[in-house]
C-alpha positions in Angstrom: -276.8 -36.2 82.3 -273.0 -36.3 82.5 -271.6 -35.7 86.0 -268.1 -34.6 87.0 -268.0 -37.0 89.9 -268.5 -40.7 90.6 -270.4 -40.8 93.8 -274.2 -40.2 93.5 -276.4 -37.7 95.5 -279.8 -38.6 96.8 -282.1 -35.6 97.6 -285.3 -35.9 99.6 -288.3 -33.9 98.4 -290.7 -32.1 100.6 -292.3 -28.7 101.3 -289.1 -26.9 100.3 -288.8 -28.8 97.0 -292.3 -29.3 95.7 -292.4 -27.6 92.3 -291.0 -28.2 88.9 -288.4 -25.3 89.0 -286.9 -26.4 92.3 -286.8 -30.1 91.6 -285.2 -29.4 88.2 -282.7 -27.1 89.9 -281.9 -29.8 92.3 -281.2 -32.3 89.5 -279.1 -29.8 87.6 -277.2 -29.0 90.7 -276.3 -32.7 91.2 -279.2 -34.8 92.5 -279.2 -38.2 90.8 -281.9 -39.8 92.9 -285.0 -38.3 94.4 -286.4 -39.8 97.7 -290.1 -39.7 98.4 -290.6 -40.0 102.1 -293.8 -41.9 102.7 -293.8 -40.7 106.3 -294.7 -37.2 105.2 -297.2 -36.0 102.5 -300.4 -37.4 101.1 -300.6 -39.8 98.2 -301.8 -37.0 96.0 -298.7 -34.9 97.0 -296.3 -37.8 96.4 -298.0 -38.6 93.0 -297.5 -35.0 91.9 -293.8 -35.0 92.9 -293.4 -38.3 90.9 -295.1 -36.7 87.9 -292.7 -33.7 88.0 -289.6 -35.9 88.3 -290.7 -37.9 85.2 -291.4 -34.7 83.3 -287.9 -33.4 84.1 -286.4 -36.7 83.1 -288.2 -36.4 79.7 -287.2 -32.7 79.3 -283.5 -33.3 80.0 -283.3 -36.8 78.5 -281.7 -38.0 81.7 -282.8 -41.2 83.5 -283.6 -40.3 87.2 -284.1 -42.8 90.0 -287.0 -42.4 92.4 -286.7 -44.0 95.8 -289.9 -44.4 97.9 -289.0 -44.6 101.6 -291.5 -46.6 103.6 -292.2 -45.4 107.1 -292.0 -48.7 109.0 -293.8 -49.4 112.3 -293.7 -46.5 114.8 -293.3 -47.3 118.4 -294.5 -44.5 120.7 -295.7 -43.8 124.2 -299.2 -42.5 124.9 -300.3 -39.1 126.1 -299.7 -37.4 129.4 -302.3 -35.6 131.5 -300.1 -32.5 131.6 -298.7 -32.9 128.2 -295.2 -33.7 129.5 -293.4 -34.7 132.7 -289.8 -34.5 134.0 -288.1 -37.8 134.8 -285.3 -37.7 137.4 -282.3 -39.9 137.2 -282.8 -42.9 139.6 -286.5 -42.5 139.7 -289.0 -45.4 139.1 -291.1 -45.3 136.0 -293.7 -47.8 134.7 -294.8 -48.5 131.1 -298.1 -50.5 130.7 -301.1 -51.1 128.5 -303.5 -49.1 130.6 -305.4 -46.4 128.6 -305.3 -43.7 131.3 -303.2 -40.6 130.6 -299.7 -40.7 132.0 -298.1 -38.8 134.8 -294.6 -38.7 136.5 -294.8 -42.4 137.5 -296.2 -44.1 134.4 -297.5 -43.9 130.8 -299.1 -46.1 128.3 -297.0 -48.0 125.8 -299.6 -49.4 123.4 -297.3 -52.1 122.0 -297.8 -55.5 123.7 -295.2 -56.9 121.2 -292.5 -54.9 123.1 -293.5 -56.3 126.5 -293.5 -59.8 125.0 -289.8 -59.3 124.0 -288.5 -57.5 127.1 -286.4 -59.1 129.7 -285.1 -57.7 133.0 -282.0 -55.7 132.2 -283.2 -54.6 128.8 -282.8 -50.9 127.8 -285.6 -48.7 126.6 -284.8 -45.4 124.8 -287.3 -42.6 124.6 -287.3 -39.4 122.5 -284.3 -40.3 120.3 -282.4 -41.7 123.2 -282.5 -38.6 125.3 -284.2 -40.7 128.1 -282.8 -44.1 129.0 -284.7 -46.6 131.1 -283.5 -49.9 132.5 -286.2 -52.7 132.8 -286.2 -54.1 136.4 -289.3 -56.2 136.1 -291.7 -57.0 133.2 -294.7 -59.0 132.2 -297.0 -59.3 129.2 -298.6 -55.9 129.9 -296.1 -53.9 131.9 -292.4 -52.9 132.5 -291.2 -51.5 135.8 -288.1 -49.4 135.0 -285.3 -47.3 136.6 -284.5 -44.0 134.9 -280.8 -44.1 133.9 -280.9 -40.8 132.1 -283.6 -38.3 132.9 -285.2 -35.6 131.0 -288.5 -34.3 129.6 -290.9 -37.0 128.3 -294.0 -35.7 126.4 -296.9 -37.0 124.3 -296.3 -39.7 121.8 -292.5 -39.7 121.8 -290.8 -42.5 120.0 -289.4 -45.6 121.8 -286.4 -47.6 120.7 -285.5 -51.1 122.1 -281.9 -51.6 121.1 -280.9 -54.9 122.7 -283.8 -57.2 121.7 -285.2 -58.4 118.4 -288.8 -57.3 118.4 -291.5 -59.6 117.0 -292.7 -56.7 114.9 -293.2 -56.9 111.1 -291.1 -54.5 109.1 -294.2 -53.6 107.1 -297.1 -52.0 109.0 -300.6 -51.8 107.4 -299.8 -48.3 106.3 -296.5 -49.6 104.7 -298.4 -52.2 102.7 -300.8 -49.6 101.3 -297.9 -47.2 100.6 -295.8 -50.0 98.9 -298.7 -50.9 96.5 -299.2 -47.2 95.8 -295.5 -46.6 95.1 -295.1 -49.6 92.9 -298.2 -48.8 90.9 -296.9 -45.2 90.5 -293.7 -46.6 89.0 -290.9 -45.9 91.6 -287.5 -47.6 91.0 -286.4 -48.3 94.6 -288.3 -49.2 97.8 -286.5 -48.4 101.0 -287.6 -50.7 103.8 -287.5 -49.3 107.3 -287.1 -51.3 110.6 -285.4 -54.3 109.0 -284.3 -56.8 111.6 -284.0 -60.0 109.6 -283.8 -61.2 105.9 -287.4 -62.4 106.2 -288.5 -58.8 106.4 -286.9 -58.2 103.0 -288.4 -61.3 101.5 -291.9 -60.1 102.6 -291.4 -56.8 100.8 -290.0 -58.4 97.7 -293.0 -60.7 97.5 -295.4 -57.7 97.6 -293.3 -55.7 95.1 -293.4 -58.5 92.6 -290.4 -57.2 90.7 -291.9 -53.7 90.2 -289.1 -52.0 92.2 -285.7 -52.9 93.7 -285.6 -53.4 97.5 -283.2 -51.3 99.5 -282.8 -52.2 103.2 -282.3 -49.5 105.8 -279.8 -50.6 108.5 -280.9 -48.8 111.6 -281.3 -51.5 114.2 -278.5 -53.4 116.1 -280.3 -56.6 115.1 -279.8 -55.7 111.5 -276.1 -55.2 112.0 -275.9 -58.6 113.6 -277.7 -60.3 110.6 -276.3 -58.0 108.0 -274.7 -60.6 105.7 -278.1 -62.3 105.3 -279.9 -59.0 104.9 -277.4 -57.9 102.2 -277.9 -61.2 100.3 -281.7 -60.7 100.3 -281.5 -57.0 99.3 -280.8 -55.1 96.1 -279.2 -52.3 98.0 -278.5 -50.9 101.4 -278.9 -47.6 103.3 -276.8 -47.0 106.4 -279.4 -45.0 108.3 -277.2 -43.4 111.0 -280.0 -41.6 112.8 -281.7 -44.5 114.6 -278.5 -46.5 114.5 -276.8 -43.8 116.5 -279.7 -43.8 119.0 -279.7 -47.6 119.6 -275.9 -48.1 119.6 -273.2 -46.1 121.4 -272.4 -43.2 119.0 -268.7 -44.3 118.8 -269.8 -47.6 117.3 -271.4 -46.0 114.2 -268.3 -44.9 112.2 -266.7 -48.3 112.1 -270.0 -50.0 111.4 -270.6 -47.6 108.5 -267.2 -48.4 107.1 -267.7 -52.2 107.4 -271.1 -52.1 105.8 -270.0 -49.9 102.9 -267.1 -52.4 102.1 -269.4 -55.4 102.3 -271.9 -53.8 99.9 -269.2 -53.0 97.5 -267.8 -56.5 97.6 -271.3 -57.8 96.9 -271.8 -55.3 93.9 -274.8 -53.8 95.6 -275.3 -50.0 95.9 -275.1 -48.4 99.4 -276.3 -45.0 100.6 -274.8 -43.3 103.6 -277.6 -41.1 105.1 -278.7 -38.9 108.0 -277.4 -35.6 109.3 -274.8 -35.2 106.5 -275.3 -31.4 106.1 -277.8 -30.9 109.0 -276.9 -27.3 109.6 -277.8 -26.3 106.1 -281.5 -26.7 107.0 -281.1 -23.2 108.4 -277.7 -22.0 107.2 -276.4 -21.4 103.6 -273.0 -22.8 104.8 -272.3 -26.2 106.4 -270.0 -26.8 109.3 -266.5 -28.0 108.7 -267.3 -31.2 110.6 -270.3 -31.9 108.2 -268.1 -31.4 105.1 -265.5 -33.8 106.6 -268.3 -36.3 107.3 -269.5 -36.2 103.7 -265.9 -36.5 102.5 -265.2 -39.5 104.7 -268.2 -41.4 103.3 -266.9 -40.7 99.8 -263.4 -41.8 100.6 -264.9 -45.1 101.9 -266.3 -45.7 98.5 -270.0 -45.4 99.2 -272.2 -45.3 96.1 -274.3 -42.4 97.3 -274.7 -39.8 100.0 -278.1 -38.5 101.0 -279.8 -35.3 102.0 -282.9 -35.5 104.2 -284.4 -32.4 105.8 -281.7 -30.3 104.1 -283.5 -30.6 100.7 -287.0 -31.5 101.9 -287.7 -28.8 104.5 -284.6 -26.6 104.7 -284.2 -23.1 103.6 -281.4 -23.9 101.1 -282.2 -27.1 99.3 -280.3 -26.3 96.0 -277.3 -24.9 98.0 -277.2 -28.2 100.0 -277.0 -30.3 96.8 -274.4 -27.9 95.3 -272.3 -28.2 98.4 -272.4 -32.0 98.4 -271.5 -32.0 94.7 -268.5 -29.6 95.3 -267.2 -31.8 98.2 -267.5 -34.9 96.0 -265.6 -33.4 93.1 -262.9 -32.1 95.4 -262.5 -35.5 97.0 -262.4 -37.2 93.6 -259.5 -34.9 92.5 -257.4 -36.0 95.5 -254.9 -38.7 94.5 -255.5 -40.2 97.9 -259.1 -41.0 96.9 -257.9 -43.4 94.1 -255.3 -44.9 96.4 -257.9 -45.6 99.1 -260.4 -47.2 96.6 -257.8 -49.4 94.9 -256.3 -50.6 98.2 -259.8 -51.7 99.3 -260.5 -53.7 96.1 -260.9 -57.3 97.4 -263.8 -58.6 95.4 -264.1 -62.4 94.8 -264.0 -63.4 91.1 -265.9 -66.6 90.5 -267.6 -66.0 87.1 -266.8 -65.1 83.6 -268.6 -61.8 84.2 -266.3 -61.0 87.1 -263.3 -61.6 84.9 -264.7 -59.5 82.1 -265.3 -56.4 84.2 -262.0 -56.8 86.0 -260.2 -56.9 82.6 -262.2 -53.9 81.4 -261.0 -51.9 84.4 -257.4 -53.0 84.0 -257.4 -52.1 80.3 -259.0 -48.7 81.1 -256.4 -47.9 83.7 -253.3 -48.9 81.7 -254.3 -47.4 78.3 -255.9 -44.2 77.0 -259.5 -45.3 77.4 -262.0 -42.6 78.1 -265.0 -44.8 79.3 -266.1 -48.4 80.0 -269.4 -49.0 78.3 -271.7 -51.8 79.5 -274.7 -53.3 77.8 -277.1 -54.9 80.2 -280.7 -56.0 80.5 -280.7 -56.4 84.3 -278.0 -53.9 85.1 -275.7 -56.6 86.6 -272.8 -55.9 84.3 -272.8 -52.3 85.2 -273.1 -53.2 88.9 -270.1 -55.5 88.7 -268.1 -52.8 86.8 -269.1 -50.2 89.4 -267.8 -52.6 92.1 -264.3 -52.3 90.5 -264.4 -48.5 91.1 -262.5 -47.8 87.8 -260.7 -44.4 87.2 -262.8 -43.7 84.1 -266.6 -43.2 83.8 -268.9 -46.1 83.3 -271.6 -45.7 80.6 -274.4 -48.1 81.3 -276.5 -48.8 78.2 -279.8 -50.6 78.4 -282.9 -50.9 76.2 -284.9 -50.9 79.5 -285.7 -47.5 81.0 -286.3 -49.2 84.4 -282.8 -50.7 84.4 -281.3 -47.3 83.5 -283.2 -45.6 86.3 -282.2 -48.1 88.9 -278.5 -47.8 87.9 -278.6 -44.0 88.5 -277.9 -44.9 92.2 -274.7 -46.8 91.4 -271.2 -45.3 91.7 -269.6 -43.9 88.5 -272.5 -44.8 86.2 -273.9 -42.6 83.5 -277.1 -44.2 82.3 -278.3 -44.2 78.7 -281.4 -45.8 77.2 -280.7 -47.3 73.8 -282.5 -49.3 71.3 -282.3 -53.1 71.4 -279.3 -54.6 69.5 -278.7 -58.1 68.3 -275.2 -57.8 67.0 -272.1 -56.9 69.0 -270.9 -54.5 66.3 -274.1 -52.4 66.7 -273.6 -52.4 70.5 -270.1 -51.0 70.0 -271.5 -48.3 67.6 -274.2 -47.4 70.1 -271.6 -47.1 72.8 -269.4 -44.9 70.7 -272.3 -42.6 69.8 -273.3 -42.3 73.5 -269.7 -41.4 74.6 -269.5 -38.7 71.9 -273.0 -37.3 72.7 -272.0 -37.2 76.4 -268.8 -35.4 75.4 -266.7 -37.9 77.4 -264.4 -38.3 74.4 -263.7 -37.4 70.8 -263.6 -39.5 67.6 -259.9 -40.0 68.2 -260.4 -41.6 71.6 -261.1 -45.3 72.5 -263.5 -47.1 74.7 -263.9 -50.5 76.3 -267.2 -52.2 75.5 -268.6 -55.2 77.4 -271.7 -57.1 76.7 -273.3 -60.6 76.7 -273.8 -62.7 73.6 -276.5 -63.7 72.8 -278.1 -60.3 73.4 -281.1 -59.6 75.6 -280.4 -62.5 77.9 -279.8 -61.7 81.5 -276.5 -62.8 83.0 -274.5 -63.6 79.9 -271.6 -61.0 80.1 -268.9 -62.8 78.1 -267.3 -60.4 75.6 -265.0 -57.4 75.7 -263.7 -55.1 73.0 -261.5 -52.0 72.8 -263.0 -49.9 70.1 -262.5 -46.4 68.6 -265.1 -43.8 69.1 -265.1 -43.1 65.4 -268.0 -45.0 63.9 -266.4 -45.3 60.5 -263.4 -47.1 62.0 -265.7 -49.5 63.8 -267.3 -50.5 60.6 -264.1 -50.7 58.6 -262.4 -52.9 61.2 -265.3 -55.3 61.5 -266.9 -56.7 58.3 -269.7 -58.3 60.3 
């Protein structure tokens, strides 16, 4: 499906977007990737959503990426005898492994791994950071704390430990089960929660065995510190600003977001900016001006995709939320400043023939009357490198592999087309011209740039570029091959 914008939209499915008509409406409104949140819904419910997406893909002849988001380990306090307690600033409060119900002075924290990592002076955050505790004294089964920020603490509220690396695996037993289920189902991307180190990514990759690409969610300060290694181990990144904003001072999040987006782009790996982008549209048909500015800022930064969570999964206006995001993206893209910002931030290293080919394709497209850059690829790497260039014209990513086409649906500027296998470059050019005409990106009088690797069907051999007419007859007459 041809889009009138370069940035991609990820929409989370849930109770508000559970049926064929709604999911199709979301895709037609602008959703390029659908997120299946493994924290919510049964396997049967998720299987049905997956089936519907694939049916829509078939009906519209439009490759759609499916992202399964693993829950990750959940760290929570236990229950209170009264259901909740009020903690006063300056009060003492104890966390321990005792199974007794909590009161105003203590509560169970059934995670010995947290106690093993704590040190005096560490900070504990409860209930999305609304309550802040400072550890004064700790041992293998307790932590004596001072309440820095008071508030209501209630049953099974989440706990964050921002300033230590926890000896906790990124994949819980539930995650392992969900990962195998999602891979067997045929999802395209796996989002890995609670990543702290590159070894977490390696573990997920070993379990996935190539059946899905691995996308790491950056939501821990430890992940920010080791980001370069995590990026190298991952196929893509999600800047998950929710937990990141809990565990770090909120003013730190915007510059971190900008830094991570630029690093992902330099590495030619797709990046999603997520969390609270149009939060008010859960209950309102109109977003706030600040939310619109937030979405626009991420697009100006050059992110590959922006994401809707509860807005499309549980909100009252899921289609309107996608439409709003689409409208903002198109308006930003029409601003001359958008191109200036992207081009001024183009600092990719060029070390290979493929780097040179895609850079030349972009230069040619921007200095002549080229309507599209067409990339043939088995693995998708040529399209990813082209996307990194952020060209002013659309990228048509052609692959004989439906899995490659689906994964590329997450990448900036790409329109994905599944084509038959080709073994001659001339036939690749013909296929590209036909795709551009079918997508109505150009006419027979227009020209395209085509990149590919010879020999064909070999990963990592991008080594050829041609400027060609969209008129199939001219292609044949100019090439006797």
